[in-house]
N, C-alpha and C positions, 0 to 999 in steps of 0.2 A: 191957373192951377198952381198951388203953392206946395212945394215939396220941402219937408224939414231936412236939416243937415243930418247926415248919417255917415256910417262907416263904409269902408271898402267892401264892394260886393263883387263876387265872381260871376261872370256871365258865361253861360253855357250856350254855345251857338252850334247848331247842327252843320255838318260840312256839306253845304249846298249853296246855291245861288243866293246872294243877298237881296236880289230883286224879288222878294216874296213877303208874305204876311208874317209879321212878328208880333209877339205879345210882350209888353213890358209890365212888370209888377214893381211898384215903388215901395220904399221902406215905410211909407205912411199908409199903405194898404190900397192904393189906387191902381187900377189896371187900364192900360190903353193898348190899342192895337192898330197896326198899319204897316206900310212898307218901310223897311229899314233903309235909311239913306246914308248911313255911316256915322262915324264919331270924329269930331274935330274940336280941338282945344277943350277936351273933357266934356263936350256936349254931345249927347246922343240925339240924332235927328230921325224923326219918324213922320211919314206922310199918312195921315188918317183921313177918313171921309169928311172930317171937319176942318181939314187944313194941316199945315205944318206944325208939328209938336217938337219942342226942344227941351230935353231933360238933362240936368247935370248928372254925369255918370256916378257921382258919389251918392246919389239918391235912388239908385236902381238896385233892386234886390235880385231880379232875374230878367233875362232876355231870351225868349223861347221862339223858335221858328215854328210856324203852323203849316199844316197841310192845306191844300185848296178847300177842304171841307170845314176848315176852322179848328181842326183838332191838332193837338201837339204831335209833332213828328217823332216817331220812335225809330231808333236804329234797328236794322235787321239783326235778328238773333242767330240766324243760321245761313248756310251757303245758299239755300234755296231762295230765301227772301232777298239776299244780296244780289243774286243772279237776275231776279225779276225786276230789279231797279233799272231805270233807264241809264244807259251809259253815255257820258258826254262825248262830244266829238273829239277825236285825237288832235292834240295841238302839234303844230309844226315845230315849235321850239320845245326842247326837252328840258325838264327841270334839272338843275345841277345838283350834284351830291352835296351832302353836308360838308363844309370845309373843315379840314383838320388844321386849326390855327396853330397849335403847338408845333406840328411837323413843319408847316410852311415857314414859321419864324425861325425854327432851328436850322432849316436848310439854308436860308438866306444868311443867317448869322455866321455860319461857317466861313462864308466868303468875306465877311466884315467883322472879323474877330476883334474883341476888345482886350487890351493888355491886362494881365493879372495885376491887381492892386498890391502895393508893397505892404510891409507889416504895419506901418503907421496908418495907412489908408484903411486897411482892414479893421484895425482897432477903432478908428474914428467912425467908420460906417456901422460897426457893431454897436458902438455906444449911442450913436444917433437913433438907430432903430429901437434899441432897448429902452431908451429914456422917453421915447415918444408917448407911450401910454400914460405915464404919470406926470407929463409936463402940462404947464398952463397953455392957454390958447396962443398967447404970444410966443412962447417957446416952441410950440408945435409948428407955427408958421416959419420960424427960423430953421427948424429941423427940415421941414419940407424943402425950403430953398437950398439948404446945404446938400440934401440928397439929389436934388435936381442938378446941382453943379457937378456932381460926380457922373451924371449921365448913366449910360448902360452899365458902368462898373458897379453901380448900386443895386442893379436889378436882382441878383441872387439874394442879397440881404433883405430886400423888400419882399420878394416872393416867399422867402422862408420864415417870415415873421408873423406872429400872432395867428397861428393856424388852428389853435384850439377853439372849440365852439363858443366858449364864454368870452373869447377875445375877438370875436368876429367883427364887432362894430369898430374896434380900433383898427382892424385890418382894412376895413372899407375906408376909414378916414385916411389911412396911410397911403391909399391909392392916389391921393392928390399929387404925390411926388411924380407920378407918371403922366400927369396932364400937362405935357409940354408939346408945343407944335413941332411937326416933323419928327415924330417919335413912334414910328410904326412898330418897333420891336416890343413895345409895351403890350401889344395885343394879346399875347399868350397869357400874361399874368391877369390882365383885365378880364379875359374870357373865363379864366378859372374862378375868379372871385365872383363874377356875375352868375356863373352856374351855381355856386354855393348859395348866393343870395336868393336865387330862384327856388332852390330846394328848400331853403328856410321858409319862404313864402308859402310853398305848397304844404309843408308840415304844419305851419300855423293855421292854415285854412282848414286842415283836416282834423284838428284837435277838437275833442268834445268840449262843451262848455264846462268851466271850472265850477265846483261847488263853492258856495260862499263859506268863508271861515267862521268858526264858532264865535270869534270875537273880533271886532273891528276897532283899531286905534282911532283917535281923533283925526289924525292925518289921513287915514284910509277913508273915514267917513266924509271928510271935506273934499278929498280928491279920489273918488272911487276909481279902481282900475278898470280899464276898458280893454277886453281881449283884442278888439279890433285895432288897438294901437300897435300891436305887434305886426299885423298885416300891413298897416301903413308904413311902418318902419322898414320892413323887408322890401316892399314895393319901391320906397324911396331910395333904398340902397341900390336896387337894380338900375333905377333911372340915373343915379349919380354916376355909376360905373359907365353907363352908356354915354353920359356927358363927357367924362374923361376921355373915352375912346374917340369921340368926335373932335376933341381938342388935339389929341395926340396925332390923329390923322394917319394917312398912308394906306397902302393896299390891304394890309392885314387887319387893321381896325375897320376898314370898309367891309371886308368879308365877315368879320365878327358881327358888326351891326346888321349887315344884310341878313345873316342867318337868324339873328334875334327877331328882326321885324318880319321876315317871311313866316316864321312860326307864330308870332304875335297876331298878325292879321289874317293868316291863312289857316290857322289851326282850329280845332274844335272848341277848346276851352281857353279863354283869356280873361284877364282881370280888367275890369272896367277902367280903373284909374291908370293903368299902364298904356291905354290906347289914346294916342293923340297923333294923328297923321301929320299935321303941320309941323309939330315938333320933331317927329322922328324922320321925316323926309329931309328936313333941314340939317339934322345931325348927320344923317348919312351923306348928304352932299358936302358937308364941311370936311369930311375925311379926305376929299380931293382938293382941299385948299392949297396944298403945296405941289399940285400936279405940274406946274410950269416953273417951279423953283429949281435953281441950279443944284441945290442939295437934296432934291426930291429922291425918295426911294422908289418911286413908281417906274416900272419898266413897261415896254410895249406888251409883253406877255401878261403883266398885271392888268392892264387896261382890257385886253381881250377876255381874260378870265372873268373880270367883273361884268363886262357887257354881256357875255354869254349867260351869266347868272341872273342878271337883271331883266333882260329882254322878255323871258317867259312871263314875268309878273305883269307885263302890260296887257296880257290877253287872258288874265284870269277873270272869272265872273264876279269876284269880290272887288267892289269899287275902291275900298280902302287900299287893297293890295296893289291895284293899278297905279295909285298915286305915289306910293312910297318910293319907287326908283327914279322918278322923272328928273328931279333936280340933280341927282348924281349923273344920270345919263347925259344931261345937257353938257356936263363938263368932260365926259369921257368920249362921247360920240363925235365923229367928224362933222363938219358943218353941212355936208350934203345929205344928212340922214333924213328919212321920211318924216312927214308930219305925224303927230300923235294920233290923228284921226285915220291914218292909213291902215289898211287891212293887215292881218297877220302875214298873209302871203307876200304882200309888198315888202314888209319888214324882213321877212325871211329871205326873199330873193336878193334884197339889197345887201343884207349882212353877209350872205354867202360869198359875195364878191368883195365887199369892202373890208372884210376881216383880214384878208391877205395883204391889203394895201395900207392898213393902218400904220 
């Protein structure tokens, strides 16, 4: 089966077990149906009656869950329909609330305050940030290194720069200055920029098709504009920010990425090209790379908080969601933790005791 290269496609997945029949429609008009097995390295896997089918996510137009009778699942429109749906068994582990990254960073920062820069440093930081947009690639690299040398002193200047919508791409590029190992306090800025990139992606996806212009220049004829390029750009911006957070590491970047991935793999609507479990579970685990460092910002309470947040994912019906936290848990959990195959009750009973002894 040959699928032509295509643009980013948004996948709408009903909030139910992934061990069910799904129907994939590709951008070249083909339709396949089978059990959804997850997405890995931008390849969507489906088990059909004819065997295993693997389709690049960029070639998918839609992924729709089907009811047992082969019809598309429709969400309940009223309370009566919702009440008639079967309720899943209550989990022993309770899902954690959405973390307030900004508050957590600010609270910890008060105990580790950074001295105010002097006049010369303020002028230099302002100049570096101001000149970044119009600099060459070589100059931009030098500016990034200079900002990194200033450490947290540069954060207010980076956070307040290029906040207008037309400057957003420059703002994303400037976030490279925060991609320094053992840099947990960058999480609040990265979280804000990532949220803006996600909003831009949703806006681009909801825009109606543009009408063709009355006249096309030769350049426009030779290189026709593709509206999907904007979707690719915004999705790539989100992934870049997540990569910077993985490099910066620390508990706050771990919480930031955890919240992103919990929504990505457990939500109703996700973008196909944002889904790659192998990449995301590795990035999440990399945030604990400095866990045993003498300069680590991790505390015992940070470890408990992350474990409390991650353990419920192991027992979700979504296979992708089950896999996301495992590599990070390997670094955070004590050596006597249960096996992955253990039941939820075994994990719950063990953690209830081990939590106080961590």
